[in-house]
N, C-alpha and C positions, 0 to 999 in steps of 0.2 A: 421733802425741797425738791424746787424743781433742775436744779443743778446737780451735778453732783459732786463730792471731793474730791479734791487734789489727789489726796492719797490713793481714791479710788480709780485712777487715772493713770498711775503709778509714774514715779518723779523718771525713773529711765524712758520712757515712752514720750518725754520731750525730746530727749536730746538724741535718742535712737531715731525721730520721725525729721528733724532741723537735713536742710540741704545744705548748700554750698551759697545757695543763690540769697540764704539771709544768715547765714552764719558761716559766712569764708576767712573769719578769724580765728577761730578755734582752738586749730594747732600754738597761736601763739598764746593765746587764755586760761589751755589747759583742759576745756571741756572736753575736747571731742581728741584727748591722745591716742585715743583707742585706733581711730579712724586712719590713722597713721603708722598701723604697726603693720611690720610684714602682711598678714594676715588680713587684709580689708574689710573678710564676709564680715556681716552679723552676728550679734552674739549668738543668737539663736541656730545661723546655720552653723556656725564652730562646732556647738554643744553637741548635734545631732550627728556630724561629722564624727567628733569622739564618743559617742555613744556608739556608732556602727563600727566602728575600730576599732574598739575596749583596749584590753592593757597592752602591754608589748609583748609581741609571739615566743611563747617558749619553749623548751623542747614539744616538739609534735609526739602524740600519746596515738598508742594504739586505737584502734576502732575497737567499740564497744558495742557490741549485740542487741539489738532491741527484745526488751521485755513488755509485752502486752501495748505495742507500741510508742512505747516511752525509751529512750537511751539511757541509760543506766548511768548512775552519776553527774547526771542532768535534772534532777527532779527539782520544784520548783522552792523544796525547804535546802536548801543546799545554797552554796554564798554563791557560784555564778550565778543560779538561778533568782537568785534575789536581789544580785545588780544589775540582771534584765530588766528586769521586772522595774527597778527604782530607775533606768533608764528611760524606760517605753514611758512609765509615769510622767517623768519628768519632760521628755518630748509633748506628751499629749497638752499638758498644761503648758508647757511653750504656745503651741498653737492655738491652746483652746483663745488663751490672751491673746496674742495676733490677730485670731479673726474677730475678738470683742473689740479690740482698738481699729479695725478696716471698718465696721459693721457703725462706729459712731464716725465717720468721717463730716467734717464739715467742711461742706462744698462753696463756695464763695455768694449764691444766693441763699445760703442759710445763715450765714455772716451776715448780710445785707437785712434780711431778713427778722433775724430772730437778737440775734448777739451784739449786733453795732446799736441798735436801738435800744437797747439796756444798760449799755456806758453810753450812751449819748443822754438818754434821760437821767443816770445817775452824774455826770458829768456837769449836768445843768442844776441840776440842787446842788452839789460843792460849789459852782461858781456863784451861785445869788444867793447863799448863807449868808446869815450875820453871824460875828461874832457868839460863840454861846448856844448856836442854835441846834434841837435836836433833827439831823436829819435822816427819815424813815427808809433807809436803803441798807440791802444785806450787803456788808461789805466781801464777809466771804463768796457770794456768790458772784458779784461783780470780778473778784482776784481771779476766782473758777472759770468764768467768762477769757479772758484775759489770758489765762495760760489755758486754755483748749485753743483759742486763738491761735497762739504761738507755736504750738507745737501741731497744729491743722495748715505752718506757714502760711498766715495772713499778718504777719509782724508789720510787712511793708502797704498794706494795705490800713490796718487799723492806726500806725503813726500817721499816714496823709488824714484820713480823718479826724484823729485829734489834733491834730496841729490845726485846719479848717474849722474845725469847732471852736475851739479858743481864740484864733485871729479874729472871728465872723464875731464872739461876744466882747474882744477887745476893743473894734472898732465899735461898737455901740456903744462902750462905755465912754470911748472917746466924745462921740456926738454926744451924749448928755453930758461931757465936762465943759466944751463949747457953748455951753444950753445956758451954762450957770452962772447967776450975778455974781460980780466981782467979789459981793462979801464975803459969799459962800465958794466962791473958786478951789480955794486953798484947803478947805476943811475938807468940798466931794474926792478930793483928790487922794489927801490920806487918808478914806474910808478905801476908795477906788483899791489905794493899792496896799491899802492894810487886809480887804478882802478877797482880792487874787491873792496873797500870798499865803495866807491862811488856807485859801483849795488847792494851794500847791502840795500843801502837807498832808492831804488825803490825797489827790491825784496823783504825784508821783509815786507812793508805796504801791497801789493799785496796780501801778505798770511797770515794777520791778520787772516781769521776766521779759515783756518786751524790750524795756531798758537793758537790759543785761545780754538777751540774745539776738536784737536786732541794733538799736543804736547805737551802745557800744560795741558791740563786732564788728558791723559793719560799716555803721556811719564816723564810728570812731568821734562821737559825741556823748553829752549825757541828757538826759530827759528832762531835769531842772533848769539847767542852762539855757539848754532849748527855748522852756516854754517861760522864764526870765526875761529872755532874748525879745521873746515874743508884746511884753509888756513893754519894754524899750522902745523897742520899732513902732507899735501901735498905739502907744499912749504918750509914755513920758516926751519922748524927744518931738512931740508934737505939740504940746505945753509948755517946753522948761522955758520955754522967754514968757510966757505970760504970767508963769510962775516966779520967774526972779522980780 
């Protein structure tokens, strides 16, 4: 599969990478309460400090002479040796995970040339499908695209692109209705409304991460409400008198 699954990205990675630009209300929603703690350092930093500091200091022990270059009582098989090895291994895993995530950084150019075109194509198919049609798109792949873009702080751009995309579609729908014969006007309006509401049943869930971590927290709105409002403004209000 071209895109990795959400599990490979790590659910915690998204929340850890979010900044206040797109998520300034996390504290109220509970998504980033750990960021409000007295120790606001990243989880990896706190873990490493704990690994270095070790357990609380006990009574000072007398120096132990070396035997063949190894301190007695500090053999790898001892409890202290095992604890130290475990801490080092965990630290290495954290560093490796962080490096992997940073190597997969999505730039704005990547978003525009690779990720948004996939979303754009899927939205097109969903907006124009007829009831009962089979749409040959990978919902998992589209969901993963949205998830990665949100984690890489492209929520604002993605939301803007989505609104522009759907607005342009609805303006075309409105022009087609204006050209409809009077005897087909009401029927075609009902078809357009049903088709659009059916598309929202797929579009809104696909953009659930953008809705949760940007629209709800920063804009204090809901994606479905915004998209219904677009239909009202660009189609329904322009044709209400003719329908009546």
